[in-house]
C-alpha positions as CSV (number, residue, x, y, z in Angstrom):
1,X,13.0,-28.2,4.7
2,X,11.5,-25.9,7.4
3,X,12.7,-26.2,11.0
4,X,12.5,-24.4,14.3
5,X,15.8,-23.1,15.5
6,X,17.4,-24.9,18.3
7,X,19.8,-23.6,20.9
8,X,22.7,-25.7,19.6
9,X,24.3,-24.2,16.5
10,X,23.7,-26.2,13.3
11,X,21.0,-28.4,14.9
12,X,17.5,-28.4,13.4
13,X,14.7,-29.8,15.6
14,X,11.5,-29.9,13.6
15,X,8.4,-29.4,15.6
16,X,10.0,-29.0,19.1
17,X,8.7,-26.1,21.2
18,X,10.8,-26.6,24.3
19,X,13.8,-24.8,22.8
20,X,12.3,-21.3,23.2
21,X,13.0,-20.4,26.8
22,X,14.4,-17.0,25.7
23,X,11.2,-16.2,23.8
24,X,8.4,-17.7,25.9
25,X,7.2,-17.7,29.4
26,X,4.9,-20.6,30.4
27,X,4.6,-21.7,26.7
28,X,3.6,-25.1,28.0
29,X,0.2,-23.6,29.0
30,X,-0.7,-24.0,25.4
31,X,-0.8,-27.7,25.9
32,X,-3.0,-27.5,29.0
33,X,-6.6,-28.7,28.7
34,X,-7.6,-26.5,31.6
35,X,-8.3,-22.8,31.3
36,X,-5.4,-21.0,32.9
37,X,-5.7,-17.9,35.1
38,X,-2.4,-16.1,34.8
39,X,-1.4,-12.6,35.4
40,X,2.1,-11.1,35.9
41,X,2.7,-10.4,39.5
42,X,3.4,-6.8,38.8
43,X,0.4,-6.3,36.5
44,X,-1.1,-3.6,38.7
45,X,1.9,-3.1,41.1
46,X,2.4,0.1,43.0
47,X,5.9,1.4,43.3
48,X,7.3,1.4,46.8
49,X,8.1,5.0,46.3
50,X,4.5,6.0,46.1
51,X,3.5,7.9,49.2
52,X,-0.1,7.1,50.1
53,X,-2.2,9.7,51.9
54,X,-5.6,9.6,53.6
55,X,-8.7,9.8,51.5
56,X,-9.2,13.4,50.5
57,X,-12.3,15.3,51.5
58,X,-11.3,18.8,50.6
59,X,-14.0,20.7,48.6
60,X,-11.5,22.8,46.6
61,X,-9.8,21.7,43.4
62,X,-6.2,20.7,44.0
63,X,-4.0,21.5,41.0
64,X,-0.5,20.3,40.0
65,X,-0.3,21.8,36.6
66,X,2.2,22.6,33.8
67,X,1.3,24.4,30.6
68,X,1.5,21.9,27.7
69,X,3.4,24.4,25.6
70,X,1.5,23.5,22.4
71,X,2.1,19.7,22.4
72,X,1.2,17.7,19.4
73,X,-1.1,15.4,21.5
74,X,-3.0,16.0,24.7
75,X,-4.3,12.8,26.4
76,X,-7.3,13.4,28.6
77,X,-7.5,10.9,31.4
78,X,-10.6,11.1,33.6
79,X,-10.4,9.0,36.8
80,X,-12.7,7.9,39.6
81,X,-11.8,5.1,42.1
82,X,-9.5,3.2,39.8
83,X,-6.4,2.6,42.0
84,X,-5.9,-1.0,40.7
85,X,-5.6,0.3,37.1
86,X,-4.1,3.8,37.5
87,X,-0.4,2.9,37.2
88,X,-0.8,0.7,34.1
89,X,-2.9,3.3,32.3
90,X,-0.2,5.9,32.6
91,X,2.5,3.4,31.8
92,X,0.7,2.5,28.6
93,X,1.0,6.2,27.4
94,X,4.7,6.3,28.4
95,X,5.4,3.3,26.2
96,X,4.2,5.2,23.1
97,X,6.8,5.8,20.4
98,X,5.6,9.4,20.2
99,X,7.3,11.7,22.7
100,X,5.4,15.0,22.2
101,X,2.5,14.0,24.5
102,X,0.9,15.9,27.4
103,X,-1.4,14.2,29.9
104,X,-4.3,16.0,31.5
105,X,-5.3,13.8,34.5
106,X,-8.5,14.6,36.3
107,X,-9.3,12.7,39.5
108,X,-13.0,13.1,40.1
109,X,-13.0,13.0,43.9
110,X,-11.7,9.4,44.2
111,X,-12.3,7.8,47.6
112,X,-9.3,5.4,47.2
113,X,-5.6,6.0,46.5
114,X,-6.1,6.7,42.8
115,X,-4.7,10.3,43.1
116,X,-1.5,9.3,45.0
117,X,-0.7,6.6,42.5
118,X,-1.4,8.8,39.5
119,X,0.7,11.7,40.8
120,X,3.6,9.4,41.4
121,X,3.7,8.0,37.9
122,X,2.9,11.3,36.2
123,X,5.8,12.9,37.9
124,X,8.1,9.9,37.2
125,X,7.1,9.3,33.6
126,X,5.9,12.7,32.4
127,X,7.9,15.3,34.3
128,X,6.9,18.8,33.0
129,X,4.4,17.2,30.6
130,X,1.3,16.7,32.7
131,X,-1.4,18.4,34.8
132,X,-3.0,16.6,37.7
133,X,-6.4,18.0,38.9
134,X,-8.4,16.6,41.8
135,X,-12.0,17.6,42.3
136,X,-13.1,17.9,45.9
137,X,-16.5,16.7,45.0
138,X,-17.6,14.4,42.2
139,X,-18.9,16.2,39.1
140,X,-18.8,13.6,36.3
141,X,-17.0,13.2,33.1
142,X,-19.0,15.6,30.9
143,X,-18.6,18.4,33.4
144,X,-14.9,17.7,33.7
145,X,-14.6,17.9,29.9
146,X,-16.3,21.3,29.9
147,X,-14.4,22.6,33.0
148,X,-10.9,21.2,32.6
149,X,-10.4,19.9,29.0
150,X,-12.1,22.6,26.9
151,X,-9.9,25.5,28.3
152,X,-6.8,23.6,27.1
153,X,-7.9,23.2,23.5
154,X,-5.3,25.8,22.3
155,X,-2.4,23.8,23.8
156,X,-2.4,20.8,21.5
157,X,-2.9,19.8,17.8
158,X,-5.2,16.9,18.7
159,X,-6.8,15.3,21.8
160,X,-7.2,11.6,22.7
161,X,-9.5,10.3,25.3
162,X,-8.2,7.5,27.6
163,X,-10.2,6.5,30.7
164,X,-7.9,6.0,33.6
165,X,-8.8,2.4,34.1
166,X,-8.1,1.5,30.5
167,X,-4.9,1.3,28.4
168,X,-3.4,2.1,25.0
169,X,-2.5,-1.3,23.5
170,X,-0.6,-0.2,20.4
171,X,2.7,1.5,21.2
172,X,2.6,3.3,17.8
173,X,-1.0,4.5,17.8
174,X,-0.2,8.1,18.7
175,X,2.3,8.4,16.0
176,X,-0.2,6.9,13.6
177,X,-2.8,9.5,14.7
178,X,-0.3,12.3,14.3
179,X,0.4,11.2,10.7
180,X,-3.4,11.3,10.0
181,X,-3.7,14.8,11.5
182,X,-0.7,16.0,9.6
183,X,-2.3,14.8,6.4
184,X,-5.4,16.9,7.2
185,X,-7.9,14.6,9.1
186,X,-10.1,16.1,11.7
187,X,-11.3,13.1,13.6
188,X,-9.6,9.7,13.9
189,X,-10.7,6.7,16.0
190,X,-9.6,3.0,16.3
191,X,-11.1,-0.2,17.3
192,X,-10.7,-1.7,20.8
193,X,-10.7,-5.0,22.7
194,X,-12.0,-5.8,26.2
195,X,-10.0,-7.4,29.0
196,X,-12.2,-10.5,28.5
197,X,-10.8,-10.9,25.0
198,X,-13.8,-9.7,23.1
199,X,-13.3,-7.4,20.1
200,X,-15.0,-4.0,19.9
201,X,-17.6,-3.2,17.2
202,X,-16.2,0.2,16.1
203,X,-16.4,0.8,12.3
204,X,-16.1,3.5,9.7
205,X,-18.8,6.0,9.3
206,X,-20.6,6.9,6.0
207,X,-19.5,10.5,5.3
208,X,-22.7,11.0,3.2
209,X,-24.9,10.6,6.3
210,X,-25.1,12.5,9.6
211,X,-23.3,10.6,12.4
212,X,-26.5,10.9,14.4
213,X,-28.3,8.7,11.9
214,X,-25.7,5.9,12.1
215,X,-24.8,3.3,14.6
216,X,-22.5,4.4,17.5
217,X,-19.2,3.2,16.1
218,X,-16.5,5.6,17.4
219,X,-16.0,4.8,21.1
220,X,-12.4,3.9,21.9
221,X,-9.8,5.0,21.0
222,X,-11.4,8.4,20.0
223,X,-9.3,11.4,19.0
224,X,-10.1,14.7,17.4
225,X,-8.5,18.0,16.2
226,X,-8.4,20.2,19.4
227,X,-10.0,23.2,17.8
228,X,-13.3,21.4,17.4
229,X,-14.1,21.1,21.1
230,X,-14.4,24.9,21.5
231,X,-17.5,25.0,19.3
232,X,-19.5,22.6,21.5
233,X,-22.1,24.5,23.6
234,X,-22.4,23.7,27.3
235,X,-26.0,22.5,26.8
236,X,-24.7,19.6,24.7
237,X,-23.1,18.1,27.8
238,X,-26.4,18.3,29.7
239,X,-29.7,16.3,29.8
240,X,-33.2,17.7,29.2
241,X,-33.4,18.9,32.8
242,X,-30.2,20.8,32.5
243,X,-28.1,18.4,34.6
244,X,-24.7,17.3,33.4
245,X,-24.7,13.9,31.7
246,X,-23.6,11.1,34.1
247,X,-23.8,8.4,31.5
248,X,-22.9,8.2,27.7
249,X,-20.4,11.0,28.3
250,X,-18.2,9.7,25.4
251,X,-21.2,9.9,23.1
252,X,-21.9,13.4,24.4
253,X,-18.4,14.5,23.4
254,X,-18.0,12.6,20.1
255,X,-21.2,13.3,18.3
256,X,-20.9,17.1,18.4
257,X,-17.3,16.7,17.3
258,X,-18.3,14.5,14.4
259,X,-21.1,16.9,13.5
260,X,-18.6,19.5,12.5
261,X,-16.7,17.6,9.9
262,X,-16.9,14.7,7.4
263,X,-13.1,14.5,7.2
264,X,-12.5,11.6,9.5
265,X,-10.9,8.1,9.4
266,X,-11.3,4.8,11.2
267,X,-8.2,2.7,11.9
268,X,-9.4,-0.9,12.4
269,X,-6.4,-1.8,14.7
270,X,-7.6,-2.7,18.2
271,X,-5.4,-0.1,19.8
272,X,-7.3,0.4,23.1
273,X,-7.8,-2.1,26.0
274,X,-11.2,-1.5,27.6
275,X,-11.4,-2.8,31.2
276,X,-15.0,-4.2,31.2
277,X,-14.3,-6.1,34.5
278,X,-13.9,-2.9,36.6
279,X,-16.7,-3.4,39.1
280,X,-16.8,0.3,39.9
281,X,-17.4,1.3,36.2
282,X,-20.7,2.9,35.5
283,X,-21.9,0.0,33.5
284,X,-21.1,-2.4,36.4
285,X,-22.2,-0.2,39.3
286,X,-25.7,0.8,38.1
287,X,-28.7,-1.3,36.7
288,X,-27.8,-2.9,33.4
289,X,-29.4,-3.2,30.0
290,X,-26.8,-5.6,28.8
291,X,-23.2,-6.7,29.6
292,X,-21.6,-3.3,28.8
293,X,-24.4,-0.8,29.0
294,X,-26.4,0.5,32.0
295,X,-29.9,2.0,32.0
296,X,-28.5,5.5,32.7
297,X,-26.1,5.2,29.8
298,X,-28.8,4.2,27.4
299,X,-31.2,7.0,28.6
300,X,-28.4,9.6,28.3
301,X,-27.3,8.3,24.9
302,X,-30.8,8.6,23.5
303,X,-30.9,12.2,24.6
304,X,-27.5,12.9,23.1
305,X,-28.5,11.5,19.7
306,X,-31.8,13.6,19.8
307,X,-29.9,16.9,20.0
308,X,-29.7,18.9,16.7
309,X,-26.4,18.4,14.8
310,X,-23.9,21.3,15.0
311,X,-23.0,22.9,11.7
312,X,-20.0,21.9,9.7
313,X,-16.9,23.9,10.8
314,X,-14.0,25.5,9.1
315,X,-11.1,27.2,10.9
316,X,-8.3,29.2,9.4
317,X,-5.8,27.9,12.0
318,X,-6.7,24.3,11.2
319,X,-6.5,24.9,7.4
320,X,-3.1,26.5,7.9
321,X,-1.8,23.5,9.9
322,X,-3.1,21.1,7.3
323,X,-1.7,23.0,4.4
324,X,1.8,22.8,5.9
325,X,1.6,19.0,5.6
326,X,0.0,18.8,2.1
327,X,2.2,17.6,-0.8
328,X,3.2,20.0,-3.5
329,X,0.7,19.4,-6.4
330,X,2.2,21.9,-8.8
331,X,4.5,19.2,-10.4
332,X,3.1,17.3,-13.4
333,X,3.1,13.6,-13.6
334,X,3.1,11.5,-16.7
335,X,0.4,9.2,-15.5
336,X,-1.8,8.8,-12.4
337,X,-1.9,5.5,-10.6
338,X,-5.0,3.4,-10.7
339,X,-7.3,4.0,-7.7
340,X,-7.3,1.2,-5.2
341,X,-11.1,1.5,-5.4
342,X,-11.0,0.2,-9.0
343,X,-9.1,-2.9,-7.9
344,X,-11.4,-3.4,-4.9
345,X,-14.4,-3.3,-7.1
346,X,-13.0,-5.8,-9.5
347,X,-12.0,-8.1,-6.7
348,X,-15.5,-7.9,-5.2
349,X,-17.0,-8.8,-8.5
350,X,-14.7,-11.8,-9.0
351,X,-15.3,-13.0,-5.4
352,X,-19.1,-13.0,-5.7
353,X,-18.8,-14.9,-8.9
354,X,-16.5,-17.5,-7.4
355,X,-18.1,-17.6,-3.9
356,X,-21.8,-16.9,-4.0
357,X,-22.2,-17.6,-0.2
358,X,-19.6,-14.9,0.6
359,X,-22.2,-12.1,0.3
360,X,-24.4,-13.6,3.0
361,X,-21.4,-14.1,5.3
362,X,-20.3,-10.5,4.8
363,X,-23.8,-9.3,5.6
364,X,-23.6,-11.1,9.0
365,X,-20.1,-10.0,9.9
366,X,-20.1,-6.5,8.4
367,X,-18.7,-5.3,5.1
368,X,-15.6,-3.7,6.7
369,X,-14.3,-6.8,8.5
370,X,-12.0,-7.8,5.6
371,X,-11.4,-5.8,2.5
372,X,-12.2,-7.2,-1.0
373,X,-8.4,-7.4,-1.7
374,X,-7.7,-9.3,1.5
375,X,-10.5,-11.7,0.7
376,X,-9.2,-12.2,-2.8
377,X,-5.7,-13.0,-1.5
378,X,-7.1,-15.6,0.9
379,X,-9.4,-17.1,-1.9
380,X,-6.3,-17.5,-4.1
381,X,-4.4,-19.3,-1.4
382,X,-7.4,-21.6,-0.7
383,X,-7.6,-22.4,-4.4
384,X,-4.0,-23.6,-4.4
385,X,-4.4,-25.6,-1.1
386,X,-5.5,-29.2,-0.6
387,X,-6.1,-31.4,2.4
388,X,-6.3,-30.0,5.9
389,X,-6.5,-26.3,6.6
390,X,-6.6,-24.5,9.9
391,X,-8.0,-21.1,11.0
392,X,-7.2,-19.6,14.4
393,X,-8.8,-16.4,15.7
394,X,-11.9,-14.3,15.5
395,X,-15.3,-16.1,14.9
396,X,-16.3,-13.5,12.2
397,X,-13.2,-14.3,10.2
398,X,-13.8,-18.0,10.6
399,X,-17.3,-17.6,9.1
400,X,-16.0,-15.7,6.1
401,X,-13.2,-18.2,5.6
402,X,-15.8,-21.1,5.7
403,X,-17.8,-19.3,3.0
404,X,-14.7,-19.1,0.8
405,X,-13.8,-22.8,1.5
406,X,-17.2,-24.0,0.5
407,X,-16.3,-23.7,-3.1
408,X,-13.0,-25.5,-2.7
409,X,-13.9,-29.1,-2.2
410,X,-10.3,-30.3,-2.0
411,X,-9.8,-28.8,1.5
412,X,-11.0,-29.7,5.0
413,X,-11.3,-26.6,7.3
414,X,-10.9,-26.6,11.0
415,X,-11.6,-23.4,13.0
416,X,-10.0,-23.0,16.4
417,X,-11.7,-20.2,18.4
418,X,-10.6,-19.0,21.9
419,X,-13.7,-18.5,24.0
420,X,-16.1,-21.3,24.8
421,X,-19.1,-19.0,24.0
422,X,-17.6,-18.3,20.6
423,X,-17.9,-21.9,19.4
424,X,-21.7,-22.2,19.7
425,X,-22.1,-18.6,18.3
426,X,-20.0,-19.6,15.3
427,X,-21.9,-22.9,14.8
428,X,-25.2,-21.0,14.8
429,X,-24.0,-18.7,12.1
430,X,-22.7,-21.5,10.0
431,X,-26.1,-23.3,10.4
432,X,-27.9,-20.1,9.3
433,X,-25.8,-20.1,6.1
434,X,-26.1,-23.8,5.7
435,X,-22.3,-24.1,6.1
436,X,-22.2,-26.5,9.1
437,X,-20.7,-29.3,7.0
438,X,-18.0,-27.1,5.6
439,X,-15.9,-26.6,8.8
440,X,-15.2,-28.3,12.1
441,X,-15.4,-25.8,15.0
442,X,-13.2,-26.3,18.1
443,X,-12.9,-24.1,21.2
444,X,-9.6,-24.3,23.0
445,X,-9.0,-23.1,26.6
446,X,-6.9,-20.0,26.4
447,X,-3.7,-19.1,28.3
448,X,-1.5,-16.1,28.7
449,X,1.7,-16.6,26.9
450,X,4.7,-14.3,26.4
451,X,7.2,-13.7,23.6
452,X,9.9,-11.1,23.7
453,X,8.4,-9.6,26.9
454,X,5.1,-9.1,25.1
455,X,2.1,-11.2,26.3
456,X,-1.2,-12.2,24.8
457,X,-4.0,-14.7,25.3
458,X,-3.8,-17.7,22.9
459,X,-6.0,-20.8,22.5
460,X,-4.6,-24.2,23.5
461,X,-3.8,-26.5,20.6
462,X,-4.3,-29.8,22.3
463,X,-7.7,-30.3,20.7
464,X,-6.0,-30.3,17.2
465,X,-4.2,-33.6,17.9
466,X,-5.0,-36.1,15.2
467,X,-5.3,-33.6,12.3
468,X,-3.8,-34.5,9.0
469,X,-0.7,-32.4,8.1
470,X,-1.8,-28.8,7.5
471,X,-1.3,-27.2,4.0
472,X,-2.8,-23.8,4.9
473,X,-2.9,-22.0,8.3
474,X,-4.7,-18.6,8.6
475,X,-4.4,-16.6,11.8
476,X,-6.3,-13.5,12.7
477,X,-5.0,-11.9,15.9
478,X,-6.3,-8.4,15.1
479,X,-8.8,-8.6,18.0
480,X,-6.1,-9.7,20.4
481,X,-4.6,-7.4,23.0
482,X,-1.3,-7.9,21.1
483,X,-1.8,-9.0,17.5
484,X,2.0,-9.1,16.8
485,X,2.6,-11.7,19.5
486,X,-0.6,-13.6,18.6
487,X,0.5,-14.0,15.0
488,X,4.2,-14.8,15.8
489,X,3.3,-17.4,18.5
490,X,0.9,-19.3,16.2
491,X,3.5,-20.8,13.9
492,X,5.6,-22.6,16.6
493,X,2.3,-23.5,18.3
494,X,1.2,-25.6,15.3
495,X,4.6,-26.6,14.0
496,X,4.2,-30.3,14.7
497,X,1.0,-30.3,12.6
498,X,2.5,-28.7,9.4
499,X,3.0,-30.5,6.1
500,X,6.7,-30.7,6.3
501,X,7.6,-29.5,2.8
502,X,4.5,-27.7,1.5
503,X,2.4,-25.2,3.4
504,X,1.4,-21.6,3.6
505,X,1.2,-19.7,6.9
506,X,-0.9,-16.5,6.7
507,X,-1.3,-13.9,9.4
508,X,-3.9,-11.1,9.0
509,X,-2.7,-7.9,10.6
510,X,-4.1,-4.4,10.8
511,X,-1.0,-2.7,9.5
512,X,1.8,-3.9,7.2
513,X,4.3,-2.6,9.8
514,X,2.9,-5.2,12.3
515,X,3.4,-7.9,9.6
516,X,7.0,-6.8,9.2
517,X,7.6,-7.2,13.0
518,X,6.1,-10.7,12.9
519,X,8.3,-11.7,10.0
520,X,11.4,-10.4,11.9
521,X,10.5,-12.5,15.0
522,X,9.8,-15.6,12.9
523,X,13.1,-15.3,11.1
524,X,14.8,-15.5,14.5
525,X,12.8,-18.7,15.3
526,X,13.0,-20.6,12.1
527,X,15.2,-21.6,9.2
528,X,14.2,-22.4,5.6
529,X,11.2,-20.1,5.3
530,X,10.4,-17.4,2.8
531,X,8.5,-14.3,4.1
532,X,6.2,-12.0,2.1
533,X,4.8,-9.0,4.0
534,X,1.8,-7.1,2.6
535,X,0.7,-10.2,0.7
536,X,-2.9,-10.2,2.0
537,X,-4.5,-7.2,0.3
538,X,-1.6,-4.9,1.2
539,X,-1.3,-6.0,4.8
540,X,-0.6,-9.2,6.6
541,X,2.1,-11.9,6.1
542,X,2.4,-15.1,4.1
543,X,5.4,-17.4,4.8
544,X,6.2,-20.8,3.3
545,X,9.1,-23.2,2.9
546,X,11.8,-22.2,0.5
547,X,11.9,-24.4,-2.6
548,X,8.3,-25.5,-1.7
549,X,7.2,-28.7,-3.5
C-alpha cells in the first residue's frame, strides 16, 4: 500500500497533506478557490549594504572592468531602468552549477538605481569575474553589442545573452551549454517561460533551410560560440537609414550568428524566465502589435530578416577547440547501436496506426512538442489504464493526450489547466478535432507553492473533488518556472484521489536528470512506491505502488 510519510516514525497517513511543513510553504493555497497573489517578501529585495547614488548624468562611459581571462562562458547583461529586477537577475547567474562564468554588465544610461544595485551584487557575487559599464547616454542594445560585447569575443568560449530584467531558471543550464560546445556545437538555445506562466514558442530549426526562411524560434536563452560574433558587419546592427536598431535587437544578433553555421541545437527545457510584465520594456513602453511585440520591434525585425545571409564560417581555433573534446574513433567496435531515429520512425508508424487523430493534434501543437518515443510510452500506459485518468499541465500536452485517449474507451480523461484563458483555448482545439466528448476540461486558480526552498505556480485541485479514484496521472511541468518542483508537488496534491493499490503517476520532464531529482524528493515523501526514471521516451518519471494489483 502507498502512503505519504508522516512525522511520527512508523505511522502511515494515506492522503494527508498537512504533514509536510518541512517541505511546503502555504501548501494550503492549493485548496483555495480564489486566485492567490503571493510573492516572497525578498523577491526583489535590495541589500542594506547597497549604497544608492543620485541619478547619473555624466556623458562619459564609466568602467569597472576586469579581464575575463578566457572564461568558458561570458554572460552579456544589457540593462536599462530595471532596478526592481537587477538583483535577482544577477543572483540567478550566481546560482548556476558552473563556476567558470564572467558577466559583462552594460547599464545603458539608466535613470533609476539599476547601476548601484548591479555594482553591489556583481562585486559581492562575482568578484574579479565581471565588468560593469555605464553609458552616459542611451545608445541601445545593438550598439552596445557592437561597442562592448564584440571586442571581448576572444575572452570566452561561448556567450549567453541575459537581459538584466530576466533570469536564468535552470541552475544547470550553463553546464549543459558547456557540454554542447565541448561536443562541437556552434549555437545552442533553450525554451523560456514568461512571468505570467505562459510557455515560449522556441523550437528546433531545420538545418536544410536558411534560418531567415524559418519562423523566429531562437529567442531566449540564446548562446553561441564567441568566435562567430566577430564576423558580423556593423551594418547588420543598423536599419535601412543607417541608424542602430532600437527594436528586435535579439534578432539582429541571432540571425547573422545562425547564418554562419548549421551545427546548432535546441534544448527544449524552459531555462529562461522572461519578465513580460516590466512596464519599461520596449514591448510595453511603445505602441503594440500584440501582447509581447511592439510596432518598432516588428518593423526592425522585418528589416533584419531582409538582409542577405552571411556565408558559412569555419575557424581553425574553433575546430581545434572542438577536436579536443571529440571521442577517439580509431578503436573498432563489434557492432554499432541502432540509431534512435529508427526507433522514433517505428514508434511514429505504430502511433498513427493506433491513434489516427494524433496527427491532427500534432499539426496543431507542433511536431516537436513530444517525441514519438514519449508519445508511445504514454500510449502504452493509457492502454493498460482503466477508469479515471487525470492530466495536469500545458494545454498542448492536454490536447495530444486527449487524442491518444480517444482510442481507449475504458478511460475517462480530465484535464486540469492553470490559467483561465487556457481552458477555452483548449476546448476550442478539442472542438476543432471533434474531441470535445473525450475529455473534461477544468481550470483551477493557481497559487505559489514551495518545496525544499524552490517555488512554482500550481493549479488548485479543489475542482477535482468528486472524481473517481485515479488510475493514471500525467503531469507536464516543463513550461513551469520550476519543472522539478511542479512535478514533485503534484503527487501529494492529488494523493487523496488516487486508486489506493493500483495507479501510475507520470511526470514529463525536459531532462532525465530532472526526473531523477523528482524521484529523490518523492522517495522522501512516500513509502511503498517504485520509481522508474527515463521511462517516458528516455526522459520523465513513472512511479507506482510496489506489488501493484
